[in-house]
N, C-alpha and C positions, 0 to 999 in steps of 0.2 A: 760719189760719196755722200752720205747723209750730212745734214747741217744741224746746227744748234736750233734753228727755227723749226726744223722738222721734229726735233725732240720735243719742243714746246707744243707743237701742233698735236703730236701723239698724246702728250700728257693731258692737255685740255680735253681732247676727245675721250680719253680713258675715263677721266672724272665724270664726264657727261653720261657715258654708257653705264658706268657702275651705279650712279645715282638713279638713272631711269629704271634699271633693273630692280634696285632695292625699293623704290617707291611702289613698284608693282607687288612686291612681297609684303610690304607693310600696309599699304593702302592710304598712307598719309604722305604729304609732300615734304621734302627737305626745304629748309629755309636757306636761300642763297644770299650770301653776304660778300660783296666785293669790297676789297680794302686796299689801301695804298700804304707803303712803308716810307716814312720821311727820308730815310737814308738812301732809298733807291729800290724800286720794284713794288711788288704787291701780290695780290692773289685773290682767289675765290674760295670761301669756306662754305661748304654745304653741310648743314647740321640738322638733325632730326631729334627733337626732345619729346619724350613721352608719346611715342608712336604706339601703334597697335602691337607691333612685334619688338621694336627697338626701344629700350628705355633711353638709350642715347646712341646715336650714330653720327659719325663725321667723316666726310670725304673731302679733303682739302687739296687745292692746288696752290703752289706758291712759286714765284719767280723773283728772286731778290739778287741784288748786287751791292758791292761795297768796296771800300778802299783797302781793307785788310781782313784776312781770314781770322775767325775767332779761334781761341785756344783749343777748343774741342776738335777742330779740323787739322791743327798743326801739331798736336801732341805726338802723333806717330810719325809725322813728317815735318820736323822743325825747319828743314830747308825751304819750306814754302812760306815761312813767316814773312809778313810784310807785303805779300802779293795781293793785288786786288782780286776779286772773285765774282763769279756769276753762278748762282745755284738755282735749280728748279726741280720740282718733284710733285708727286701725288702721294699723300699719306692718308691712310684709312684706318679707323678703329670702330668696331661695331659691338655694342653691349646689348644683347637681347634681354628682355625682361624674364623670360622663362629660364630657370636655373639649369634645365636640361639642354638648353641650346648654348653652345660655347661662344665665347668672345673670339673675335678674329682681328688680326692686325696685318696690314699690307703697306709697303712703301716702295716706290721706285723713284730714283733721283739721278740727277746729273750735276756735276760741279766742274767748273773750269777756273784755274788760278792763272793770273797773268802778271808778268813783270817786263818792263821795257827792256828790250835788248835780249830777251830770252824767249824760247818757244813756249806757248801755253802748255800747262799741265792739266789734263782732264781725266775724269774717271766717272764711271757709273756705279751705282750701288742699289741695294734694295732687298726684297724678300717678303715672306709672309709666314706667320706662325699662328697656331691654334691654341686657345686656352680654355679647356673644358672645366666645368665645375663638377659634373658627373660624367665619368668616362664611359665611352662606348668604343669597342675595338673597331667596329665597321666604320665609325666616323674618322678615327685616327688614320686608318688604312686608306680611306677614300681621299682624305686631305693630302697625305704624303704621296699617294699615287699621282695626284694632279701636280704636285710639286715636281715629281720626277718627269712627268709628261712635259712640263714647261721647259725643262733643261735638256731632255734627251736629244733633240735635233742638233745640238751643238757639241755633242761628244759625251761618252760614257763617264768621263772623269768628273763632270761638273756636279752631278747630284750628290755623290758621296761627300765631296769636299764642302759643298754649300750646306748640306744637312748637318755635318759635323760643326761647321762654323755657327750655324743657328743654335745647336745644342749648347755650344760653349758661350755664345753671346747672350742668349736669353736665359741667363742663369743668375739667381740671386745668391751672390757669394756669402752674404751675411746670414742667409737662411740655409745655405747648402742644399738648395733645391731648384729644379727648373721652373720657369714661369708656367709652362704648359707642356704640350706634347711636341713642340717644335714645328719645324717645317724646313724652310731654306733661308739663308741669309748670305749676302756677299757685299763687299765694299772694295773700293780702290780697283775696280775692274777696268783695265785699259789695254789688255792683250786678248787676241792678237791684233785687232784693229778696231777703229771706231764703228764701222758698220756692223761687225759681228757683236760687239758689246751692246750696241743699241738694239739689235734684233733680239738678243737674249733678254735684255731688260724689258722690251715690249712683250715677249712671251710670258715672262713672269707676271706682269701686270694683267695681261689678258686671261691668265688662268685663275685669277682670284674668284670670279663668279662661279665657274664650274667646280672649283675646289670647295667652296663654302655654301652656296645656296642650297644644294641638295641636302646637306647636313642640317641646315636651318629648317628646311621644310619638313624634314623627318622628325624634328624635336619640338617645333614651336607649339604644338597642341598637346604635349604631354602634361597630364595633370600634376600639380605640385601644391605644396602647402607652406606654412610659415617656416617649418624646419629647413626645407630646401632653400627658401629665400634667405634665411639666416646664414646658411653655409655659403651660399653664393656671395653674400655681402662680406663675409669673413675672407673668402679666397680673393675677392676683388681687392682687398687690402694689399695682397702680394703684387697685384698689377700696379697699384699706385706706387708701392715701394720701388719696384723696378724702374718705372718711368721717371721718377724723381731722383733716384740715386745713381742709376747705371746707364740710362739710355742716352746714347751719343746724339741722337736726333733732337731730343728735348734740349740738351745742353747747347747744341749748335744753334737752335732756334732762339733760345733766350740770350745767348752770348752775342749773337749777330743782330740783336735788336728786333727780332721777329715779333709778330703779333701774338701777344700772350694768350688771348682768348682762343685763337686757332691752335696754338701749340698745346694748350692744356685741355682741349676738347677730348683728348684721348682718355681722360680720367673718368671712371664710372660715376654716376650721380649718387648712388647709395652704396656706402662702404662701412664695414665694422672692423674693429680690432678687439681681440681678447687677450688676456694675459695667460700665456703658457697653456693654450688650449690644445687638447688632443682628441682625435675622433674616437668614437666608440668602436671597440674591437668587433670585427666582422661586419661593419656597416658599409653602406655604399660610399660614405664619406672617406672611410679608411682605404677603400679600394682605389680611390683616386690617387692616394699617396703610394700605395704598394704596387699598383699595376700600370699607372699612367705617368706619374711624375718621375719617370726614369728614362735613362738613355736607352733607346731601343730602335732597331731597324723595323719599321712598320710595313715596309714593302720590300 
């Protein structure tokens, strides 16, 4: 049976492999920042600012522990209140400068809650989702195909369930619109056993690069102007709204005393908001709303 130390070994290795691959794409190096958490644990933040391709990119590893689970972790499972916890994961957000290249998010994580006299309660979670500013059907199809490829070895039921979970989770309720074209998302995964859940989580993490890098390489040299950059900044505002209002990972990190700089590296560096703006009829900007910010089976 796999162990928690093997989970940590995989996550550290995953971070290193992703960072190395992204440095080859961008041509600049990530800044590596090792940090410690006074309450217990620490991590490594790898961040690239103002790169050749990425306006901001972050690939973070954290391994933290504490005496009590934060409210965001016990909201759906109040019976775990008061338990000590150990949590580790890799979280990634990439914001390319070119508006035709989409933003991507990926997260894989493990959490164990303990109480003296009781068996530990553990689960895995994670997923990945794509947020385009200008939609391309081949990009959405490619991304979702890789999401399905990640889950297929474990049974046909996982992809439809985790895709639906992603569509419902990455949804701005106050805007009544999805954050992007979705992907897969799962949480509280503890069945059928530790080894299967760990292998599934590994597969999701390992499929990030084949799911995203070909899309990035296809779009990063597309010519663009101020109009496209302006729309990108406007749509990035939705990303900020989701992360600060709805994202459970952000809340868990802040409520558990995590490192604020690492948690908020997911936010894009240039963002705009406008009052009651609507895209021009028939424009590429309108097409994002009508053809891509919808619930759809891409594969």
